[in-house]
N, C-alpha and C positions, 0 to 999 in steps of 0.2 A: 354543293360540293360533293366530290366522290373520293373514295380511297383507292389506293393501288393494291387491291387484294384480289386473289383469284376468285373465280365465280363460285367455287364450292365453299368458300369461307364467307359465311353470311354475317355473323355477329362479331365484328372486330372489336366491339366495346369490351368484350371479355378476354381480349388478347392482352398479353403482358405489355406494360407501358413502353418498353424498348422496342417491341415489335410494331406497336402502333406509331411510334415516333419514326422508325426507320423503314421497315418493310412495307407497312400498310398506311403510310402517311395520308391523311384524309383532307388535304388542302388543295386538291386539284379541281379545276373547272370541268363542266360537262361537255366542253367542245372537243373536237377530234385531236387537237394539239396538246391536250392535257396541260393547259396553261395554269400556272399557280394563281390562286385567287388572293386578292388583297382585302376584300370586304365581303361580308355576308349579312343578309337581312333576316332578322329573327323578330317576329311579332311587330313588324313595322319599324324596327330600329336597325340602323346600319352599324355593324360591329366589325372590328378587326378580325379577319379570317385567321390570322396567325394566332392571336390570343385565344380565339374560340377553340381552335384545334388543340393547342397546347393545354387548355383547360381540360379537354377530354383525355388527353394523353396522361395527365397528372393523376388520374384516378387509378387506384390500385385494386384490381379485382381480387376476389377471395383466394383463388388458387395461387396468385402471386404473393399474397400475404402469407399463406400457408408455406409456400416455398421459401420465402425469406426467413420465416421462423425456423424451418428445417435447416437452412444453411447456417444460420447463426448458432443453432443448437449443435450442429455437427462440428463446427469450429470449436465450440466450448468443450465438447466431449473429447475431441482430438487433443486439445491443449492439456486437458487433465490426464490423458492417457500417455502423453509423451514421457519418455525417460530423460530427454534432454531438458534443461531449464528453459522456461518461457516467461516473458514479461507481458502482462496484460494491462492496457491503459484504457479505462472507460471514460468517454468524453461526451459532452453535449455541445452541439453546434450553437454558438452564441450569435451566429449570422448565417444567412443562407450559404449553401455550399454548391459550387458549380464546377463541373469537370468535363473535359472533352469538348469545349466550345469550338475548337479548331477543326473538329471532325466535319467531313463533308455532309451537307444537308441542304434541302431546298430553302430553309430559313436562313442559311449562311451561319447559323450558330448551332453546332451539334451538341451532343451529350454522350457520355460514356455509359453504355449499358453492357452488361456481361452476357455474351452469347454462350449458350442458347437460351438462358433464363429470361433475358429481357429485363433485368433488374439493375438499378444504379449501383455502381461500386467504385471504389478508389483502389487502383492497382497497388500492390505492395511496392513496386519499383518507385511509384510516386511518393509513397510514404517515406521510403528510404532516402530519397533526394531531399525532402524537406527536413528530416531529422538530421541528416548530415550537415545541411546548411545551418541548422540551429546550433549544432555542436561547434561548428567553425565560428559562428558569431559569439557564442559564449567564450570560446577560447580567446577571441580578440580582446575580451575584457571591456567592451563598450557598454555593457549593461551592468551598472553598479560596480564595475571593476571586479566582478566575481565570476571566475571561470567555471564555477560549480564542479571543479575537479577535472575538467577536460584538458587534454594535452594533445599535441600533434601525434604522439605515439599511440594514444588511445583511439583517436579517430582512424588512423591507418589500420590498427589491429581490428577494430570493430566493423569498419565499413570497407576496408580495402583501400588501395591507392586511388586517388581522385584524378580527374582530368588536368588539374592544375600542376600535378607533379611532372617532373621531367620524364620524357619518354624512355630515355636510357635507363633511368632508375626503375621504372615500372617493368621494363623488359628484363633487366638483369636480376631484379628481385621481385618476381611476381608474388602476389599475396591475395588470397581470398579472404574477405572479411568474415568475422565470426558470426555476424548477425544475419538473420533471414526474416524478412518482413512479409507478413501474410496480407492477402487482399482484404479489404474492409467493405462490409455491406451495411450501409446506413439503415436504421430501423425507425419507424414513425415516432414522433414525439409522444411521450406518455401523458403529457399534460393536455393533449387534444383527444377528446373522446372518440372522434371519427378517425379510426385507424387507417383510413385511406389517405390521410393527409401526410404523405411522405414527400411528394414532389409539389412544387409550386411554380407559378409563372412570374418571372422577374422582368423588369423593363429597364432599358438604358436609352437615353435620349441625347444623341449627338446633335449639337446645335449647328454645326457647320458641315453638314453632309456634302453639300455641293463643293465645298472647298476640298474635303478629303477625297472625293471621287472625281471631280471634274477640274479641280485646280482654280476655280473662280475665287475672287477676292472675298475673304470672310468679312462680315459686318454684324452689328449687334441686332439687326431687325430680323434675323433668320429665326423661323419657328422650329422648335424641336420636333423631330420625327421619331416617335416611340418605336423601339425595336424590342420584341419579346424574345425571351429565351427561358429554357428550363433550368431549375435548380432544386436541390434538396432543401426542404423547409428548415428554417431556424428551429432549434430545440430538438432536432433529430438526434438519435443516439448513435455513437460510433464506438465500436470495440476494436482496438488495435492489439494485435498479437505479434510479438517479436521473439523469435527463437534464437538461442545462442549455442554455438559450438564451443564449449569451454576448453577443448583441447587446443584451440588456436590462441588462447590467452595465457598470459603469465599469471601466477598466483595472485598478484596484487589486483589485476583487472578482473579476475574471476570473482573476487570478493565484492567488487563495487560496480560492476557493469550495469546492474539494475538501477542504481541511484543516478548514474550518468544518463541513461536513457530516459528516466523519468524527468530529469531536469531539462533535457532536450525537448521532450514532448510538451512540457509546460511552456517553455520559451516559444516553441513553434506555434502552439495554439494561441498564444497571446499576441505575438509580434509578427509572425510570418504568414500563418494561414495555410490551409491545404487546398489543392485544386487550382481553379482558374480565378482570375479577377481579384487576387489577394491584395493588389495595390489599392483597391477601393473598399477593402474591408470584408470581402467574401472569404469563407472558409475558416473563420476564427473558431477556436474550440476552447472549452474549459473542462476541467476534471469533473466527472459526475460523482460527487461525494456520496449521494444516496445509493447509487448503484454499487460503488465500491464497498460501502458498509454492508449492503445486502450480499455481495459476493463474499465478503469476509465471513459472514455468518454461514453462508452455504458451504464455504470451504471448511469451516470448523465442524459443521455437521457431517460433511463427507469424511473428514479425518477421523471423527469419532466413530462413524459407521465402519470405516476401514479397520479401526482399532478393535471394535467389537467383533467384526467378522474374523479377524486374525486371532483374537482370544478364543473364539468359539472353535476355530480350526485347531488351535494348539490344544485346547481342552479335549476335543474329540480324538486327536492323535494320541494324546496321553491315555485316554480311556481305551482306545483300540489296542494299546500295548499291554494292557492289564489282563489278568485272568478274570473269568466271570465272577469269582468270589471277591476279588479286589475291586471290580467295577461296582458290585453291589454296595460295598463300603463307601466308595466315592459317591454313589447315588444318594445314599442316606445323608452324608455330610453336605452334599450340595443342596439338599432340600430342607435342611434344618433352618430354623429362624436365626437371624443375624446375632441376637443376643444370647443364644443358647450355646453352651460349650460342646466340644466334640465328645467329651465323656458322657454327657447327659443324652446327646443325640443317639449315640451307639447303644447306651443302656436302654433307652425307650424302645428302640427298634428290636433289641434282643428280647425285651419283655413282651413285645407284640409278636414274638416268634417269627421275625423276619428271616432268621437263619435256623437251620435244624442240624441236629446231630453234631458231626465233627466241626462244621462251620460255626455252630453256636458255641462250641467249646473254645475255638480259636478266638472268637470275639470276647468270650469271658476271660480268657488269659490276657488279652490286650487290656481289658478293663481293669483286671487285677493289677497289672503293672502300672497303669496310669494312676489308680487309686493309691497304690503304695507310694508312688512318686509324689503325689499331692497330699499325702497324710490323711487320706479319706478311707483307707482300709481299716475297718473297725470290726473285729470279731466279737467284741463285748461292748455293751452300751452302759454309760454311766448316768443315763437320764432316767427319771422316774417313769416315763412313758416311752419305752423302747420303740413302740410302734410309730412314734413321731420322730425318731432319730433317723434321718434320711440316709446318711453314710452307712449306718449300721444295717438298715434294711437293704440297701443296695449290696452290701457285702454278703448278706445272707443269700440274696438271690443269685449273685454271681457264683457263690460256693455251691449252690444247688445245681447250677448248670454244669460246673466243673466236675461234680461228683456223679452226674447222670450217666 
């Protein structure tokens, strides 16, 4: 078999999976008509050409893995940098995920790859449609008779008017929903050591192909004819980001929009599924509790680091506003042991001649005032060994500095 690649492109195995699947599909015969191959012989065995080619396509080269890591990291950084509130839902695919099967392709089953990266993705518009449907199902009360707080007004405010609403109403009262759904890039399952295992080859076996295509009468002795298609492997990780424009919501919705969206995601992952073939179980998701806990810890570290940086900036701004003499005092107090008093720290620094002349006398005056306030200023000692009377000795030293 040969691939539909230009002559200058020799090694298509290193191309992104989307490019190998679409631009450089390698399932063509060697004849002049470029007929699609149905079988291939490898080591004396006849194999399905489609399954063989898709198996090659499912491999994720290193540069694609690096690009996928960069894309998800960029989304995470953007989510943290936004000034508008954002909801993040971390999920694991509990079943394979298929999308874009209706796209044109020689295999008759396409797949959605983001151009020009050639990586699988779930468009934000598709996420919005599923979550809106989940919200409507919850509103109907058909699931444990619990609407999870959803109302028709909340759906309209968060998603905007739907197609089921009267055209006159939509035209006379146009409304943009407050939510904005980002594209989602699946990442390989962390439970699989081979990080190339993002895509997999799935099979469907229609038993009555002749009936569907030619209209012949179906019967029970028809043999299934396997049809292969691409999917994202089960246990892949999905990170959903939903941005919210609070200005479009009333105060009551502003306070609980995150809880509503989380309930809709949980319902959608369990009962609806994302992508294609959801009626037969594809696209099911469950919350990634381990990733959520890890993210919580990362967020706490980030908040703590931001607090530390802010405190350092405030401290530096305060120091910059002081005179050199005042900064020297702040420096001494900042470096003192936690269990040491301010009085003791300043006294020790004065004794080590940290200040000279007029600055030393100002420190001595400060110490005298503090010692008087604390009852430690003692010009006479009532102890048998005055040299061991610490307040007395401190008083003598401070007086000597004042009289210098």
